[in-house]
C-alpha positions in Angstrom: 7.3 23.4 -12.2 10.3 24.5 -10.0 10.4 26.6 -6.9 11.0 26.6 -3.2 8.5 24.8 -1.0 8.3 24.3 2.8 8.5 20.8 4.2 6.4 20.1 7.3 7.4 17.1 9.5 5.1 16.0 12.3 6.3 13.6 14.9 3.6 12.0 17.1 2.7 8.7 18.8 2.0 6.0 16.2 -1.6 5.7 17.2 -2.2 9.3 16.0 -0.5 8.8 12.6 -3.6 7.9 10.6 -5.7 10.8 12.0 -2.9 13.3 11.4 -2.3 12.1 7.9 -6.0 12.4 7.1 -6.0 15.9 8.6 -3.0 17.0 6.4 -4.5 15.5 3.3 -7.9 17.2 4.0 -6.1 20.6 4.6 -3.7 20.5 1.6 -5.3 18.2 -0.9 -1.9 16.6 -1.4 -0.5 13.3 -0.3 1.8 12.6 2.7 4.8 10.5 3.4 5.4 8.3 6.5 9.1 7.6 6.4 8.8 5.7 9.7 6.1 5.0 12.2 4.9 8.1 13.9 6.5 10.6 11.5 4.3 12.2 8.8 5.7 14.6 6.2 4.1 16.9 3.6 5.1 20.0 1.6 3.2 23.3 1.3 3.7 26.4 -0.9 4.5 28.9 1.8 5.9 29.2 5.3 2.7 31.0 6.3 0.7 27.9 5.2 3.0 25.6 7.0 2.8 27.6 10.3 -1.0 27.7 10.0 -1.0 23.9 9.6 1.1 23.4 12.7 -1.2 25.6 14.8 -4.2 23.7 13.5 -2.7 20.3 14.2 -1.5 21.3 17.7 -5.0 22.2 18.6 -6.3 18.8 17.5 -3.6 16.5 18.6 -1.8 16.5 21.9 2.0 16.0 22.3 3.0 16.4 18.6 6.3 17.9 17.5 6.6 19.9 14.3 9.4 21.2 12.2 9.3 23.4 9.1 12.2 23.5 6.6 12.5 25.4 3.3 13.4 23.2 0.4 15.8 23.9 -2.4 14.2 24.8 -5.7 13.4 21.5 -7.5 11.3 20.2 -10.3 8.2 18.9 -8.4 6.9 17.1 -11.5 9.7 14.5 -10.9 10.8 15.0 -7.3 8.4 12.4 -6.0 10.6 9.8 -7.6 13.5 10.5 -5.2 14.3 7.7 -2.9 12.4 5.0 -4.8 14.8 2.2 -5.5 14.9 -1.3 -6.8 14.0 -3.9 -4.2 14.1 -7.7 -4.0 11.6 -10.0 -2.3 12.8 -13.6 -2.8 12.7 -14.2 -6.6 10.6 -11.0 -7.1 12.4 -7.9 -8.2 10.5 -4.6 -7.9 11.9 -1.6 -9.7 10.6 1.8 -10.7 10.0 2.2 -14.4 12.9 4.7 -14.8 15.5 2.2 -13.3 15.7 -0.8 -15.6 17.4 -3.9 -14.2 18.9 -7.1 -15.6 17.4 -10.0 -13.7 19.1 -13.4 -13.2 17.4 -16.5 -14.6 15.3 -17.2 -11.6 14.1 -13.7 -10.9 10.8 -12.1 -11.9 10.8 -8.3 -12.5 7.9 -6.0 -11.9 8.3 -2.4 -13.2 6.0 0.1 -11.5 5.3 3.8 -12.0 3.0 4.7 -9.1 2.5 8.4 -10.0 -0.3 9.5 -7.5 -1.5 6.0 -6.6 -0.4 4.2 -3.5 2.1 1.3 -4.0 5.7 2.1 -5.0 7.3 -0.5 -2.6 8.7 2.3 -0.4 6.1 1.9 2.3 6.6 -0.9 4.9 3.1 -2.2 4.5 3.5 -2.7 0.8 6.9 -4.3 1.2 5.5 -6.7 3.8 2.6 -7.6 1.5 5.0 -8.3 -1.3 7.2 -10.5 0.8 4.2 -12.6 1.9 2.9 -12.7 -1.7 6.2 -14.1 -3.0 6.2 -16.8 -0.3 2.5 -17.8 -0.2 1.4 -17.6 -3.9 0.9 -20.9 -5.6 1.1 -21.3 -9.4 -2.3 -21.1 -10.9 -3.9 -19.2 -8.1 -6.7 -16.7 -8.8 -5.8 -13.5 -6.9 -8.0 -10.7 -5.5 -6.3 -7.5 -4.5 -8.4 -5.2 -2.4 -7.1 -1.6 -2.3 -5.1 -2.2 -5.4 -3.7 1.3 -5.8 -0.9 1.3 -8.4 -1.7 -2.4 -9.2 1.6 -3.5 -7.7 0.3 -6.7 -5.9 -2.0 -7.8 -8.6 0.7 -7.4 -11.3 3.3 -9.1 -9.1 1.0 -12.0 -8.5 0.5 -12.7 -12.2 4.2 -12.4 -12.9 4.9 -14.9 -10.1 2.6 -17.4 -11.6 -1.0 -16.6 -10.7 -3.6 -17.6 -13.3 -5.3 -14.2 -13.0 -5.7 -11.2 -10.7 -8.5 -8.7 -10.0 -7.7 -5.4 -8.3 -10.4 -3.4 -6.5 -9.8 0.2 -5.7 -12.2 2.9 -4.5 -10.1 5.8 -5.9 -11.0 6.1 -9.6 -7.9 8.2 -10.3 -5.8 5.1 -9.6 -7.4 3.1 -12.3 -5.5 4.4 -15.4 -2.2 4.2 -13.4 -2.8 0.6 -12.5 -3.9 -0.3 -16.1 -0.8 1.4 -17.5 1.4 -0.5 -15.1 -0.2 -3.8 -16.2 0.5 -3.0 -19.8 4.1 -2.0 -19.0 4.5 -5.4 -17.4 2.7 -7.2 -20.3 0.1 -8.8 -17.9 -2.9 -6.8 -18.9 -4.4 -9.9 -20.5 -4.6 -11.5 -17.0 -5.1 -8.5 -14.7 -8.4 -6.6 -14.4 -8.9 -3.5 -12.3 -12.3 -2.4 -10.9 -13.4 0.8 -9.2 -15.8 0.5 -6.3 -16.4 -0.6 -2.7 -14.5 -3.8 -1.9 -17.3 -5.0 0.4 -19.6 -5.1 -2.6 -17.2 -6.2 -5.3 -15.1 -8.8 -3.5 -17.8 -11.5 -3.3 -18.6 -11.0 -7.0 -14.9 -11.2 -8.0 -14.3 -14.4 -6.2 -13.6 -17.2 -5.7 -9.9 -16.5 -5.2 -7.2 -18.8 -3.8 -5.3 -15.8 -2.6 -6.7 -12.5 -1.4 -4.6 -9.4 -0.5 -6.0 -6.6 1.6 -3.4 -3.9 2.1 -5.6 -1.1 3.6 -6.0 -0.3 7.3 -6.8 -2.5 10.4 -10.4 -1.2 10.8 -11.1 -1.6 7.1 -9.5 -5.1 7.0 -11.8 -5.9 9.9 -14.9 -4.5 8.2 -14.1 -6.3 5.0 -13.8 -9.7 6.7 -17.3 -11.1 5.7 -16.7 -10.0 2.1 -13.2 -11.5 2.1 -14.4 -14.8 3.5 -17.2 -14.8 1.0 -14.7 -14.5 -1.9 -12.1 -17.0 -0.5 -11.8 -20.3 -2.2 -11.5 -23.5 0.0 -7.9 -23.8 1.2 -7.1 -20.2 0.2 -4.8 -17.7 1.8 -5.5 -14.1 2.8 -2.7 -11.5 3.2 -3.5 -8.6 5.4 -1.3 -5.5 5.5 -1.6 -1.8 6.3 -1.3 -2.3 10.0 1.3 -0.9 12.4 3.2 -3.5 14.5 1.4 -2.1 17.6 -1.9 -3.2 16.1 -0.9 -6.9 15.9 -2.5 -7.9 19.2 -5.7 -6.1 18.2 -6.0 -7.9 14.9 -5.0 -11.5 15.9 -8.3 -12.0 17.8 -10.2 -10.8 14.7 -8.5 -13.5 12.7 -9.3 -16.2 15.3 -12.9 -15.0 15.6 -13.4 -15.5 11.8 -11.8 -18.9 11.8 -8.5 -17.9 10.3 -5.1 -19.3 11.4 -1.9 -17.3 11.0 0.5 -19.2 8.7 3.1 -16.4 8.0 3.9 -12.9 8.9 6.3 -10.0 8.2 7.3 -6.8 9.9 8.9 -3.9 7.9 9.7 -0.4 9.3 7.1 -0.8 12.0 4.4 -2.2 9.7 3.0 -5.7 10.3 1.6 -8.0 7.6 0.1 -11.4 8.1 -0.9 -14.4 6.0 -3.9 -16.5 7.3 -5.7 -19.6 6.1 -9.3 -20.6 6.9 -9.4 -23.2 9.7 
């Protein structure tokens, strides 16, 4: 479908980002982009709707700045692909399915088509998690990916040498996307995706030598008992989905649960951390 839409860009303090994104998703039923910390974007079908959203958000959140721009007529069935590029994390090469690459001998390629599921490699939290995964994964690890979305981390883990990977995602619409990505990468024999609450499923899916939790800080904190219950002795946990400003809030949570930081990464204002049980 083609046509002109209106792009709404909200600039706010980073600690308001999650709440503003949630309000936009609730109001429009569509996803949002966060090109950098504190900036949230979405598109709506009319200038009137965009203006109404600005009025509503201004009444809920203090100090925000909003701009509304009309877009050129585009084919929105494929426009979401714009800006998604091939990226490299050590020996891991991540590429969208429509941009094939020719890897060198030591590289491992993961081809992803995220569609409506989270995890294209364009978000700083996903890139941080991928960087840590490439560095911390050991050959033969069993991997548990909480908040698996497009399946990107679980698939990358198996292609990097994991024995198996289980992805857990609460959004059932992400399941067929993740399964299709696993087939595209020829790892569907070693990757399983489950739909449900990670707090219930993680202990059942363990033990795992490496657990990824790329969600939000409060969710990562709430999931800590389930994560520790699923973690194999000597295993690593990769936490992502947290802004850099949240680092001092999450480090005490790790210490409280007997986890020592062994690696970390910061990308576009998003902080990811690898920890090991003390």
